[in-house]
VMD Tcl script that builds the backbone (N, CA, C; Angstrom):
set m [mol new atoms 519]
animate dup $m
set s [atomselect $m all]
$s set {name element resname resid chain x y z} {
  {N N MET 1 A -14.167 -46.127 4.405}
  {CA C MET 1 A -12.538 -46.348 4.595}
  {C C MET 1 A -11.985 -45.139 5.700}
  {N N MET 2 A -12.958 -44.046 5.458}
  {CA C MET 2 A -12.244 -42.979 6.691}
  {C C MET 2 A -12.889 -43.513 8.110}
  {N N ARG 3 A -14.169 -44.052 8.021}
  {CA C ARG 3 A -14.358 -44.745 9.404}
  {C C ARG 3 A -13.516 -45.702 9.937}
  {N N GLU 4 A -12.824 -46.657 9.013}
  {CA C GLU 4 A -11.857 -47.617 9.586}
  {C C GLU 4 A -10.898 -46.744 9.922}
  {N N ARG 5 A -10.531 -46.094 9.024}
  {CA C ARG 5 A -9.076 -45.554 9.732}
  {C C ARG 5 A -8.923 -44.511 10.900}
  {N N VAL 6 A -10.095 -44.090 11.463}
  {CA C VAL 6 A -10.056 -43.026 12.559}
  {C C VAL 6 A -10.486 -44.214 13.411}
  {N N ASN 7 A -11.158 -45.317 13.243}
  {CA C ASN 7 A -11.364 -46.654 14.400}
  {C C ASN 7 A -10.062 -46.994 14.684}
  {N N GLN 8 A -9.120 -46.865 13.947}
  {CA C GLN 8 A -7.780 -47.348 14.185}
  {C C GLN 8 A -7.175 -46.489 15.528}
  {N N PHE 9 A -7.623 -45.502 15.649}
  {CA C PHE 9 A -6.968 -44.713 16.597}
  {C C PHE 9 A -7.987 -44.342 17.765}
  {N N ASP 10 A -9.084 -45.189 17.933}
  {CA C ASP 10 A -9.983 -45.106 19.021}
  {C C ASP 10 A -10.879 -43.902 18.897}
  {N N LEU 11 A -10.822 -43.361 17.605}
  {CA C LEU 11 A -12.064 -42.474 17.384}
  {C C LEU 11 A -13.326 -42.787 16.730}
  {N N HIS 12 A -14.428 -42.036 16.769}
  {CA C HIS 12 A -15.403 -42.429 16.143}
  {C C HIS 12 A -16.265 -40.860 15.297}
  {N N LEU 13 A -16.720 -41.350 14.480}
  {CA C LEU 13 A -17.259 -40.275 13.760}
  {C C LEU 13 A -18.453 -40.556 13.965}
  {N N HIS 14 A -19.355 -38.898 14.209}
  {CA C HIS 14 A -20.774 -38.721 14.503}
  {C C HIS 14 A -21.450 -38.964 13.461}
  {N N PRO 15 A -22.362 -39.716 13.217}
  {CA C PRO 15 A -23.135 -40.084 12.000}
  {C C PRO 15 A -23.999 -39.058 11.244}
  {N N ASP 16 A -24.840 -38.177 12.472}
  {CA C ASP 16 A -25.498 -36.621 11.976}
  {C C ASP 16 A -24.456 -35.763 11.580}
  {N N LYS 17 A -23.246 -35.782 11.987}
  {CA C LYS 17 A -22.396 -34.740 11.765}
  {C C LYS 17 A -21.318 -34.807 10.315}
  {N N THR 18 A -21.191 -35.980 10.108}
  {CA C THR 18 A -20.240 -36.281 9.056}
  {C C THR 18 A -20.839 -36.824 7.845}
  {N N ARG 19 A -20.395 -36.263 6.858}
  {CA C ARG 19 A -21.087 -36.381 5.539}
  {C C ARG 19 A -20.168 -35.890 4.459}
  {N N LEU 20 A -20.224 -36.685 3.232}
  {CA C LEU 20 A -19.953 -36.217 2.035}
  {C C LEU 20 A -20.446 -35.355 1.484}
  {N N ILE 21 A -20.007 -33.907 0.924}
  {CA C ILE 21 A -20.726 -33.180 -0.161}
  {C C ILE 21 A -20.003 -32.686 -1.146}
  {N N GLU 22 A -20.551 -32.513 -2.019}
  {CA C GLU 22 A -20.109 -31.732 -3.294}
  {C C GLU 22 A -19.605 -30.400 -2.976}
  {N N PHE 23 A -18.183 -29.840 -3.077}
  {CA C PHE 23 A -17.882 -28.673 -2.464}
  {C C PHE 23 A -16.617 -27.940 -3.027}
  {N N GLY 24 A -16.706 -26.824 -3.731}
  {CA C GLY 24 A -15.295 -26.584 -4.221}
  {C C GLY 24 A -15.401 -25.662 -5.288}
  {N N ARG 25 A -14.351 -25.445 -6.102}
  {CA C ARG 25 A -14.379 -24.503 -7.625}
  {C C ARG 25 A -15.566 -24.904 -8.519}
  {N N TYR 26 A -15.501 -26.311 -8.792}
  {CA C TYR 26 A -16.486 -26.527 -10.040}
  {C C TYR 26 A -17.713 -27.212 -9.327}
  {N N ALA 27 A -17.795 -27.426 -8.208}
  {CA C ALA 27 A -19.225 -27.782 -7.817}
  {C C ALA 27 A -20.694 -27.010 -7.872}
  {N N ALA 28 A -20.511 -25.805 -8.290}
  {CA C ALA 28 A -22.050 -25.521 -8.660}
  {C C ALA 28 A -22.056 -25.713 -10.245}
  {N N TYR 29 A -20.995 -25.680 -10.922}
  {CA C TYR 29 A -20.955 -26.086 -12.524}
  {C C TYR 29 A -21.522 -27.249 -12.652}
  {N N ARG 30 A -20.952 -28.374 -12.035}
  {CA C ARG 30 A -21.466 -29.678 -12.041}
  {C C ARG 30 A -22.708 -29.884 -11.572}
  {N N ARG 31 A -23.156 -29.703 -10.301}
  {CA C ARG 31 A -24.454 -29.839 -9.974}
  {C C ARG 31 A -25.669 -28.953 -10.975}
  {N N LYS 32 A -25.015 -27.629 -11.417}
  {CA C LYS 32 A -26.306 -27.225 -12.634}
  {C C LYS 32 A -26.558 -27.927 -13.900}
  {N N ARG 33 A -25.056 -28.492 -14.068}
  {CA C ARG 33 A -25.202 -29.425 -15.439}
  {C C ARG 33 A -26.279 -30.659 -15.298}
  {N N ARG 34 A -26.071 -30.886 -14.093}
  {CA C ARG 34 A -27.016 -32.519 -13.491}
  {C C ARG 34 A -28.410 -31.963 -13.433}
  {N N GLY 35 A -28.784 -30.686 -13.280}
  {CA C GLY 35 A -29.851 -30.395 -12.847}
  {C C GLY 35 A -30.445 -30.280 -11.709}
  {N N LEU 36 A -29.411 -30.265 -10.579}
  {CA C LEU 36 A -29.303 -29.964 -9.228}
  {C C LEU 36 A -29.466 -28.465 -8.736}
  {N N SER 37 A -29.525 -28.155 -7.731}
  {CA C SER 37 A -29.700 -26.783 -7.210}
  {C C SER 37 A -27.974 -26.619 -6.714}
  {N N ARG 38 A -27.882 -25.442 -6.119}
  {CA C ARG 38 A -26.792 -24.871 -5.598}
  {C C ARG 38 A -26.073 -25.844 -4.448}
  {N N PRO 39 A -24.665 -25.819 -4.485}
  {CA C PRO 39 A -23.866 -26.598 -3.590}
  {C C PRO 39 A -24.449 -26.745 -2.183}
  {N N GLU 40 A -24.207 -27.504 -1.600}
  {CA C GLU 40 A -24.578 -27.568 0.014}
  {C C GLU 40 A -23.555 -26.673 0.640}
  {N N THR 41 A -24.052 -26.174 1.786}
  {CA C THR 41 A -23.185 -25.828 2.647}
  {C C THR 41 A -22.872 -26.540 3.998}
  {N N PHE 42 A -21.825 -26.076 4.630}
  {CA C PHE 42 A -21.441 -26.776 5.920}
  {C C PHE 42 A -21.154 -25.930 6.957}
  {N N ASN 43 A -21.354 -26.125 8.038}
  {CA C ASN 43 A -20.907 -25.399 9.355}
  {C C ASN 43 A -19.305 -25.994 9.997}
  {N N PHE 44 A -18.745 -25.289 10.119}
  {CA C PHE 44 A -17.397 -25.686 10.710}
  {C C PHE 44 A -16.784 -24.443 11.709}
  {N N LEU 45 A -16.386 -24.479 12.625}
  {CA C LEU 45 A -15.652 -23.606 13.659}
  {C C LEU 45 A -16.321 -22.290 13.519}
  {N N GLY 46 A -17.564 -22.325 14.095}
  {CA C GLY 46 A -18.666 -21.129 14.049}
  {C C GLY 46 A -19.187 -20.454 12.677}
  {N N PHE 47 A -18.541 -21.002 11.446}
  {CA C PHE 47 A -19.003 -20.480 10.344}
  {C C PHE 47 A -19.873 -21.424 9.545}
  {N N THR 48 A -20.498 -20.588 8.704}
  {CA C THR 48 A -21.441 -21.627 7.642}
  {C C THR 48 A -20.526 -21.311 6.197}
  {N N HIS 49 A -19.811 -22.136 5.788}
  {CA C HIS 49 A -19.165 -22.234 4.639}
  {C C HIS 49 A -19.783 -22.403 3.111}
  {N N ILE 50 A -19.699 -21.538 2.168}
  {CA C ILE 50 A -21.023 -21.416 1.035}
  {C C ILE 50 A -19.910 -21.376 0.079}
  {N N CYS 51 A -20.534 -22.126 -1.254}
  {CA C CYS 51 A -19.468 -21.922 -2.505}
  {C C CYS 51 A -20.202 -20.728 -3.151}
  {N N GLY 52 A -19.512 -19.641 -3.565}
  {CA C GLY 52 A -19.882 -18.623 -4.127}
  {C C GLY 52 A -19.056 -18.096 -4.940}
  {N N CYS 53 A -19.461 -16.915 -5.666}
  {CA C CYS 53 A -18.642 -16.314 -6.590}
  {C C CYS 53 A -18.388 -14.688 -6.340}
  {N N SER 54 A -17.073 -14.388 -6.948}
  {CA C SER 54 A -16.753 -13.165 -6.690}
  {C C SER 54 A -17.312 -12.154 -7.777}
  {N N ARG 55 A -17.038 -10.879 -7.873}
  {CA C ARG 55 A -17.852 -10.101 -8.790}
  {C C ARG 55 A -17.540 -10.265 -10.066}
  {N N LYS 56 A -16.102 -10.810 -10.208}
  {CA C LYS 56 A -15.530 -10.831 -11.490}
  {C C LYS 56 A -16.232 -12.573 -12.004}
  {N N GLY 57 A -16.830 -13.075 -11.147}
  {CA C GLY 57 A -17.314 -14.479 -11.489}
  {C C GLY 57 A -16.655 -15.471 -11.050}
  {N N ALA 58 A -15.344 -15.603 -10.291}
  {CA C ALA 58 A -14.586 -16.415 -10.291}
  {C C ALA 58 A -15.131 -17.083 -8.913}
  {N N PHE 59 A -14.461 -18.413 -8.550}
  {CA C PHE 59 A -14.914 -19.199 -7.346}
  {C C PHE 59 A -14.471 -18.289 -6.134}
  {N N GLN 60 A -15.344 -18.451 -5.119}
  {CA C GLN 60 A -15.002 -17.900 -4.059}
  {C C GLN 60 A -15.533 -18.595 -2.898}
  {N N LEU 61 A -14.573 -19.010 -1.845}
  {CA C LEU 61 A -15.033 -19.388 -0.492}
  {C C LEU 61 A -15.873 -18.548 0.243}
  {N N LYS 62 A -17.264 -18.309 0.659}
  {CA C LYS 62 A -17.814 -17.437 1.542}
  {C C LYS 62 A -18.203 -17.909 2.819}
  {N N ARG 63 A -17.727 -17.343 3.686}
  {CA C ARG 63 A -17.886 -17.578 5.513}
  {C C ARG 63 A -18.649 -16.632 5.931}
  {N N LYS 64 A -19.807 -16.992 6.561}
  {CA C LYS 64 A -20.570 -16.343 7.505}
  {C C LYS 64 A -20.595 -16.733 8.592}
  {N N SER 65 A -21.035 -15.790 9.769}
  {CA C SER 65 A -21.066 -16.359 11.107}
  {C C SER 65 A -22.662 -17.228 11.204}
  {N N ARG 66 A -22.235 -18.527 12.311}
  {CA C ARG 66 A -23.389 -19.502 11.823}
  {C C ARG 66 A -24.610 -18.799 12.803}
  {N N ARG 67 A -25.732 -18.647 12.252}
  {CA C ARG 67 A -27.131 -18.053 12.596}
  {C C ARG 67 A -27.383 -18.493 14.130}
  {N N ASP 68 A -27.246 -19.690 14.571}
  {CA C ASP 68 A -27.559 -20.197 16.038}
  {C C ASP 68 A -26.724 -19.503 16.953}
  {N N ARG 69 A -25.143 -19.475 16.722}
  {CA C ARG 69 A -24.423 -19.244 17.293}
  {C C ARG 69 A -24.612 -17.547 17.824}
  {N N ARG 70 A -24.923 -16.764 16.521}
  {CA C ARG 70 A -25.030 -15.458 16.729}
  {C C ARG 70 A -26.343 -15.147 17.705}
  {N N ARG 71 A -27.327 -15.899 17.332}
  {CA C ARG 71 A -28.572 -15.766 18.217}
  {C C ARG 71 A -28.216 -16.090 19.748}
  {N N ASP 72 A -27.405 -17.195 19.783}
  {CA C ASP 72 A -27.136 -17.237 21.338}
  {C C ASP 72 A -26.402 -16.167 21.896}
  {N N LYS 73 A -25.494 -15.546 21.292}
  {CA C LYS 73 A -24.604 -14.515 21.811}
  {C C LYS 73 A -25.336 -13.553 22.131}
  {N N LEU 74 A -26.633 -13.043 21.290}
  {CA C LEU 74 A -27.259 -11.824 21.414}
  {C C LEU 74 A -28.335 -12.338 22.687}
  {N N ARG 75 A -28.514 -13.441 23.158}
  {CA C ARG 75 A -29.519 -13.790 24.032}
  {C C ARG 75 A -28.383 -13.550 25.026}
  {N N GLN 76 A -27.654 -14.039 25.459}
  {CA C GLN 76 A -26.301 -13.682 26.466}
  {C C GLN 76 A -26.601 -12.369 26.676}
  {N N ILE 77 A -26.185 -11.545 25.841}
  {CA C ILE 77 A -25.836 -10.171 25.814}
  {C C ILE 77 A -27.198 -9.338 26.443}
  {N N THR 78 A -28.287 -10.031 26.116}
  {CA C THR 78 A -29.635 -9.458 26.585}
  {C C THR 78 A -29.850 -9.625 28.071}
  {N N GLU 79 A -29.413 -11.018 28.543}
  {CA C GLU 79 A -29.657 -11.435 29.830}
  {C C GLU 79 A -28.658 -10.538 30.710}
  {N N VAL 80 A -27.266 -10.145 30.257}
  {CA C VAL 80 A -26.520 -9.476 31.215}
  {C C VAL 80 A -27.170 -8.202 30.947}
  {N N LEU 81 A -27.219 -7.563 30.194}
  {CA C LEU 81 A -27.743 -6.141 30.062}
  {C C LEU 81 A -28.897 -5.856 31.026}
  {N N ARG 82 A -30.061 -6.718 31.047}
  {CA C ARG 82 A -31.003 -6.709 32.010}
  {C C ARG 82 A -30.359 -6.638 33.180}
  {N N ARG 83 A -29.533 -7.513 33.846}
  {CA C ARG 83 A -29.247 -7.339 35.410}
  {C C ARG 83 A -28.164 -6.083 35.397}
  {N N TYR 84 A -27.613 -5.587 34.310}
  {CA C TYR 84 A -26.897 -4.290 34.581}
  {C C TYR 84 A -27.741 -3.044 34.149}
  {N N ILE 85 A -29.222 -3.121 34.320}
  {CA C ILE 85 A -30.132 -2.182 33.758}
  {C C ILE 85 A -30.032 -0.854 34.528}
  {N N ASN 86 A -29.439 -0.938 35.686}
  {CA C ASN 86 A -29.638 0.157 36.763}
  {C C ASN 86 A -27.987 0.761 36.468}
  {N N ARG 87 A -26.960 0.305 36.088}
  {CA C ARG 87 A -25.700 0.766 35.994}
  {C C ARG 87 A -25.713 1.891 34.630}
  {N N SER 88 A -24.765 2.783 35.167}
  {CA C SER 88 A -24.538 4.019 34.294}
  {C C SER 88 A -24.336 3.624 32.786}
  {N N ILE 89 A -24.491 4.688 31.572}
  {CA C ILE 89 A -24.408 4.107 30.286}
  {C C ILE 89 A -22.970 3.804 30.228}
  {N N PRO 90 A -22.056 4.438 30.704}
  {CA C PRO 90 A -20.704 4.522 30.508}
  {C C PRO 90 A -20.101 3.121 31.041}
  {N N GLU 91 A -20.682 2.655 32.260}
  {CA C GLU 91 A -20.364 1.235 32.586}
  {C C GLU 91 A -20.831 0.219 31.570}
  {N N GLN 92 A -22.209 0.372 31.086}
  {CA C GLN 92 A -22.678 -0.730 30.195}
  {C C GLN 92 A -21.723 -0.847 28.983}
  {N N GLY 93 A -21.561 0.694 28.272}
  {CA C GLY 93 A -20.982 0.741 27.102}
  {C C GLY 93 A -19.256 0.042 27.222}
  {N N VAL 94 A -18.714 0.353 28.121}
  {CA C VAL 94 A -17.587 -0.237 28.544}
  {C C VAL 94 A -17.566 -2.075 28.446}
  {N N TRP 95 A -18.592 -2.449 28.978}
  {CA C TRP 95 A -18.655 -4.176 28.938}
  {C C TRP 95 A -19.023 -4.296 27.572}
  {N N LEU 96 A -20.006 -3.615 26.948}
  {CA C LEU 96 A -20.182 -3.869 25.570}
  {C C LEU 96 A -19.337 -3.842 24.615}
  {N N LYS 97 A -18.473 -2.796 24.784}
  {CA C LYS 97 A -17.453 -2.870 23.674}
  {C C LYS 97 A -16.470 -4.073 23.959}
  {N N GLY 98 A -15.997 -4.473 25.180}
  {CA C GLY 98 A -15.404 -5.572 25.398}
  {C C GLY 98 A -15.816 -6.518 24.845}
  {N N VAL 99 A -17.480 -6.950 24.614}
  {CA C VAL 99 A -18.012 -8.316 24.314}
  {C C VAL 99 A -18.010 -7.857 22.780}
  {N N LEU 100 A -18.454 -7.037 22.182}
  {CA C LEU 100 A -18.198 -6.719 20.701}
  {C C LEU 100 A -16.681 -6.973 20.278}
  {N N MET 101 A -15.631 -6.482 20.809}
  {CA C MET 101 A -14.580 -6.452 20.085}
  {C C MET 101 A -14.011 -7.936 20.413}
  {N N GLY 102 A -14.430 -8.550 21.176}
  {CA C GLY 102 A -14.196 -10.441 21.261}
  {C C GLY 102 A -14.802 -11.171 20.088}
  {N N TYR 103 A -16.255 -10.633 19.946}
  {CA C TYR 103 A -16.905 -11.241 19.035}
  {C C TYR 103 A -16.355 -10.815 17.554}
  {N N PHE 104 A -15.844 -9.643 17.651}
  {CA C PHE 104 A -15.535 -9.202 15.960}
  {C C PHE 104 A -13.845 -9.815 15.815}
  {N N ALA 105 A -13.091 -10.120 16.867}
  {CA C ALA 105 A -11.950 -10.662 16.894}
  {C C ALA 105 A -11.858 -11.981 16.098}
  {N N TYR 106 A -12.855 -12.676 16.431}
  {CA C TYR 106 A -12.916 -14.050 15.798}
  {C C TYR 106 A -13.891 -13.785 14.613}
  {N N HIS 107 A -14.504 -13.377 14.489}
  {CA C HIS 107 A -15.683 -13.436 13.358}
  {C C HIS 107 A -14.967 -12.271 12.037}
  {N N ALA 108 A -14.148 -11.723 12.516}
  {CA C ALA 108 A -13.836 -10.572 11.234}
  {C C ALA 108 A -12.980 -11.114 10.056}
  {N N VAL 109 A -13.662 -12.150 9.528}
  {CA C VAL 109 A -13.005 -12.777 8.191}
  {C C VAL 109 A -13.411 -11.931 6.913}
  {N N PRO 110 A -12.824 -12.201 5.701}
  {CA C PRO 110 A -13.357 -11.737 4.731}
  {C C PRO 110 A -14.914 -12.399 4.277}
  {N N THR 111 A -15.657 -11.419 3.460}
  {CA C THR 111 A -17.169 -11.933 3.029}
  {C C THR 111 A -17.875 -12.390 4.369}
  {N N ASN 112 A -17.618 -11.659 5.659}
  {CA C ASN 112 A -18.362 -11.859 6.787}
  {C C ASN 112 A -19.080 -10.136 7.180}
  {N N SER 113 A -18.739 -9.418 6.584}
  {CA C SER 113 A -19.075 -7.726 6.898}
  {C C SER 113 A -20.423 -7.852 7.236}
  {N N ARG 114 A -21.281 -8.093 6.218}
  {CA C ARG 114 A -22.769 -8.014 6.592}
  {C C ARG 114 A -23.232 -8.655 7.701}
  {N N SER 115 A -22.709 -9.700 8.190}
  {CA C SER 115 A -23.196 -10.507 9.414}
  {C C SER 115 A -22.778 -9.893 10.551}
  {N N LEU 116 A -21.447 -8.962 10.498}
  {CA C LEU 116 A -20.713 -8.330 11.797}
  {C C LEU 116 A -21.645 -7.047 11.862}
  {N N HIS 117 A -22.178 -6.426 10.860}
  {CA C HIS 117 A -22.856 -5.172 10.662}
  {C C HIS 117 A -24.271 -5.639 11.431}
  {N N ALA 118 A -24.964 -6.600 11.002}
  {CA C ALA 118 A -26.016 -6.995 11.700}
  {C C ALA 118 A -26.020 -7.331 13.320}
  {N N PHE 119 A -24.960 -7.939 13.492}
  {CA C PHE 119 A -24.824 -8.114 15.025}
  {C C PHE 119 A -24.794 -6.941 15.432}
  {N N ARG 120 A -23.876 -5.992 15.276}
  {CA C ARG 120 A -23.955 -4.644 15.949}
  {C C ARG 120 A -25.427 -3.906 16.017}
  {N N HIS 121 A -26.003 -4.159 14.735}
  {CA C HIS 121 A -27.078 -3.244 14.730}
  {C C HIS 121 A -28.333 -3.959 15.878}
  {N N GLN 122 A -27.940 -5.346 15.930}
  {CA C GLN 122 A -28.914 -6.132 17.031}
  {C C GLN 122 A -28.682 -5.571 18.152}
  {N N VAL 123 A -27.345 -5.516 18.429}
  {CA C VAL 123 A -26.674 -5.237 20.024}
  {C C VAL 123 A -27.168 -3.739 20.591}
  {N N GLN 124 A -27.121 -2.821 19.219}
  {CA C GLN 124 A -27.614 -1.657 19.699}
  {C C GLN 124 A -29.309 -1.560 20.008}
  {N N ARG 125 A -29.863 -2.314 19.265}
  {CA C ARG 125 A -31.444 -2.434 19.558}
  {C C ARG 125 A -31.739 -2.933 20.845}
  {N N ILE 126 A -30.900 -4.157 21.146}
  {CA C ILE 126 A -31.209 -4.821 22.775}
  {C C ILE 126 A -30.957 -3.576 23.679}
  {N N TRP 127 A -29.750 -2.863 23.712}
  {CA C TRP 127 A -29.193 -1.939 24.495}
  {C C TRP 127 A -30.603 -0.760 24.481}
  {N N LEU 128 A -30.804 -0.338 23.353}
  {CA C LEU 128 A -31.997 0.428 23.307}
  {C C LEU 128 A -33.337 0.246 24.293}
  {N N ARG 129 A -33.566 -0.832 23.790}
  {CA C ARG 129 A -34.566 -1.494 24.670}
  {C C ARG 129 A -34.639 -1.654 26.235}
  {N N VAL 130 A -33.019 -1.854 26.431}
  {CA C VAL 130 A -32.832 -2.009 28.068}
  {C C VAL 130 A -32.911 -0.257 28.615}
  {N N LEU 131 A -32.399 0.333 28.000}
  {CA C LEU 131 A -32.284 1.668 28.147}
  {C C LEU 131 A -33.864 2.506 28.267}
  {N N ARG 132 A -34.698 1.940 27.638}
  {CA C ARG 132 A -36.127 2.390 27.555}
  {C C ARG 132 A -36.807 1.906 28.590}
  {N N ARG 133 A -36.420 0.671 29.269}
  {CA C ARG 133 A -37.165 0.040 30.138}
  {C C ARG 133 A -36.844 0.641 31.512}
  {N N ARG 134 A -35.802 1.446 31.551}
  {CA C ARG 134 A -35.352 2.039 33.002}
  {C C ARG 134 A -36.403 3.058 33.442}
  {N N SER 135 A -37.214 3.524 32.638}
  {CA C SER 135 A -38.209 4.581 33.139}
  {C C SER 135 A -39.378 4.394 32.406}
  {N N GLN 136 A -40.385 5.023 33.002}
  {CA C GLN 136 A -41.654 4.809 31.768}
  {C C GLN 136 A -41.803 6.003 31.313}
  {N N ARG 137 A -40.804 7.251 31.492}
  {CA C ARG 137 A -41.167 8.367 30.354}
  {C C ARG 137 A -39.367 8.425 29.876}
  {N N HIS 138 A -39.208 7.662 29.536}
  {CA C HIS 138 A -37.867 7.588 28.695}
  {C C HIS 138 A -37.497 8.664 27.741}
  {N N LYS 139 A -36.452 8.901 27.473}
  {CA C LYS 139 A -36.188 9.940 26.134}
  {C C LYS 139 A -35.119 9.306 25.330}
  {N N THR 140 A -35.043 8.348 25.512}
  {CA C THR 140 A -34.037 7.822 24.495}
  {C C THR 140 A -34.479 7.244 23.060}
  {N N THR 141 A -34.455 8.080 22.159}
  {CA C THR 141 A -34.642 8.055 20.710}
  {C C THR 141 A -33.614 7.589 19.987}
  {N N TRP 142 A -33.862 7.221 18.923}
  {CA C TRP 142 A -33.156 6.365 17.966}
  {C C TRP 142 A -31.708 7.062 17.507}
  {N N GLN 143 A -32.239 8.723 17.593}
  {CA C GLN 143 A -31.099 9.514 16.997}
  {C C GLN 143 A -30.074 9.453 18.386}
  {N N ARG 144 A -30.676 9.585 19.710}
  {CA C ARG 144 A -29.730 9.749 20.974}
  {C C ARG 144 A -28.909 8.210 21.072}
  {N N MET 145 A -29.814 7.226 20.450}
  {CA C MET 145 A -29.192 5.743 20.593}
  {C C MET 145 A -27.959 5.415 19.805}
  {N N ASP 146 A -27.924 6.260 18.430}
  {CA C ASP 146 A -27.060 6.425 17.217}
  {C C ASP 146 A -25.754 6.905 18.252}
  {N N GLU 147 A -26.009 8.045 18.706}
  {CA C GLU 147 A -24.727 8.700 19.561}
  {C C GLU 147 A -24.212 7.979 20.254}
  {N N ILE 148 A -25.053 7.293 21.274}
  {CA C ILE 148 A -24.424 6.365 22.235}
  {C C ILE 148 A -23.752 5.377 21.553}
  {N N ALA 149 A -23.974 4.993 20.788}
  {CA C ALA 149 A -23.643 3.529 19.832}
  {C C ALA 149 A -22.166 4.187 19.528}
  {N N GLU 150 A -22.200 5.331 18.389}
  {CA C GLU 150 A -20.879 5.746 17.918}
  {C C GLU 150 A -19.741 5.905 18.703}
  {N N GLU 151 A -20.281 6.362 20.294}
  {CA C GLU 151 A -19.340 6.498 21.056}
  {C C GLU 151 A -18.818 5.463 21.857}
  {N N TRP 152 A -19.647 4.225 22.246}
  {CA C TRP 152 A -18.981 3.239 22.695}
  {C C TRP 152 A -19.404 1.863 22.067}
  {N N LEU 153 A -19.749 1.297 20.925}
  {CA C LEU 153 A -19.950 0.204 20.199}
  {C C LEU 153 A -19.065 0.333 19.025}
  {N N PRO 154 A -17.779 -0.552 18.968}
  {CA C PRO 154 A -16.921 -0.696 17.694}
  {C C PRO 154 A -17.599 -0.716 16.659}
  {N N VAL 155 A -17.102 -0.019 15.757}
  {CA C VAL 155 A -17.586 -0.438 14.203}
  {C C VAL 155 A -16.829 -1.627 13.361}
  {N N PRO 156 A -17.335 -2.600 13.048}
  {CA C PRO 156 A -16.966 -4.046 12.882}
  {C C PRO 156 A -16.005 -3.645 11.502}
  {N N ARG 157 A -14.826 -4.397 11.393}
  {CA C ARG 157 A -13.938 -4.371 10.181}
  {C C ARG 157 A -13.164 -5.469 9.836}
  {N N ILE 158 A -13.189 -6.135 8.916}
  {CA C ILE 158 A -12.306 -7.156 8.672}
  {C C ILE 158 A -10.880 -6.973 9.000}
  {N N LEU 159 A -10.497 -7.847 10.098}
  {CA C LEU 159 A -9.120 -8.048 10.603}
  {C C LEU 159 A -8.267 -8.928 10.211}
  {N N HIS 160 A -8.837 -10.073 9.703}
  {CA C HIS 160 A -8.250 -11.519 9.157}
  {C C HIS 160 A -7.695 -11.385 7.690}
  {N N PRO 161 A -6.735 -11.783 6.889}
  {CA C PRO 161 A -6.385 -11.549 5.641}
  {C C PRO 161 A -7.088 -12.648 5.016}
  {N N TRP 162 A -7.420 -12.459 3.681}
  {CA C TRP 162 A -7.547 -13.187 2.643}
  {C C TRP 162 A -6.736 -14.598 2.727}
  {N N LEU 163 A -7.508 -15.987 2.382}
  {CA C LEU 163 A -6.476 -16.965 2.645}
  {C C LEU 163 A -5.392 -17.175 1.913}
  {N N ASN 164 A -5.596 -16.509 0.545}
  {CA C ASN 164 A -4.224 -16.759 -0.260}
  {C C ASN 164 A -3.195 -15.896 0.137}
  {N N LYS 165 A -3.528 -14.861 1.069}
  {CA C LYS 165 A -2.560 -13.915 1.725}
  {C C LYS 165 A -2.158 -14.478 2.913}
  {N N ARG 166 A -2.751 -14.974 3.622}
  {CA C ARG 166 A -2.499 -15.713 4.941}
  {C C ARG 166 A -1.388 -16.879 4.878}
  {N N PHE 167 A -1.769 -17.801 3.794}
  {CA C PHE 167 A -0.840 -18.577 3.658}
  {C C PHE 167 A 0.328 -18.685 2.756}
  {N N ALA 168 A 0.402 -17.495 2.103}
  {CA C ALA 168 A 1.555 -17.138 1.271}
  {C C ALA 168 A 2.839 -16.803 2.093}
  {N N VAL 169 A 3.356 -17.649 3.000}
  {CA C VAL 169 A 4.574 -17.181 3.574}
  {C C VAL 169 A 5.632 -18.045 2.977}
  {N N LYS 170 A 6.813 -17.058 2.872}
  {CA C LYS 170 A 7.959 -17.572 2.096}
  {C C LYS 170 A 8.906 -17.698 3.231}
  {N N HIS 171 A 9.885 -18.789 3.455}
  {CA C HIS 171 A 10.662 -19.181 4.352}
  {C C HIS 171 A 12.057 -18.819 3.741}
  {N N LEU 172 A 13.036 -18.614 4.475}
  {CA C LEU 172 A 14.510 -18.484 3.643}
  {C C LEU 172 A 15.013 -19.751 3.694}
  {N N ARG 173 A 14.390 -20.914 3.913}
  {CA C ARG 173 A 14.997 -22.281 3.542}
  {C C ARG 173 A 15.669 -22.527 2.557}
}
mol reanalyze $m
mol bondsrecalc $m
mol representation Tube
mol addrep $m
């Protein structure tokens, strides 16, 4: 029925990307009762959506940054930093700060903080490798890199509210 409805507007569904999955509040319970594994996940708008539980055991929609998108972004950062290898640390730091702020602005949703901290750590590792390649007698230790990162790389924090707070808008109508 969905394909027919979409075809009325001269749109087409991609057969590999379009599927019907069991997802939601009772999906895990129903699948467990039938002897199946955990509910499937799906990718949408740069996130992997997962059926999960809160600490109290209630249903919770968990969102994580997609691994392939995160890896691609890290690859882009590596390429640019290698081109900027001879620039000063403050110049590189200003550029990296802007990149991380933009990444965090989109991906800073609840339940995604582990992924954000891992991304920052990976950027720090990439930057350390680039700084060490500047000279055969580098003196850039992890302790020094932590100081540099503390000064230039922003610490991720959740910027977007939970869905129940975001859509709980009251109008005067």
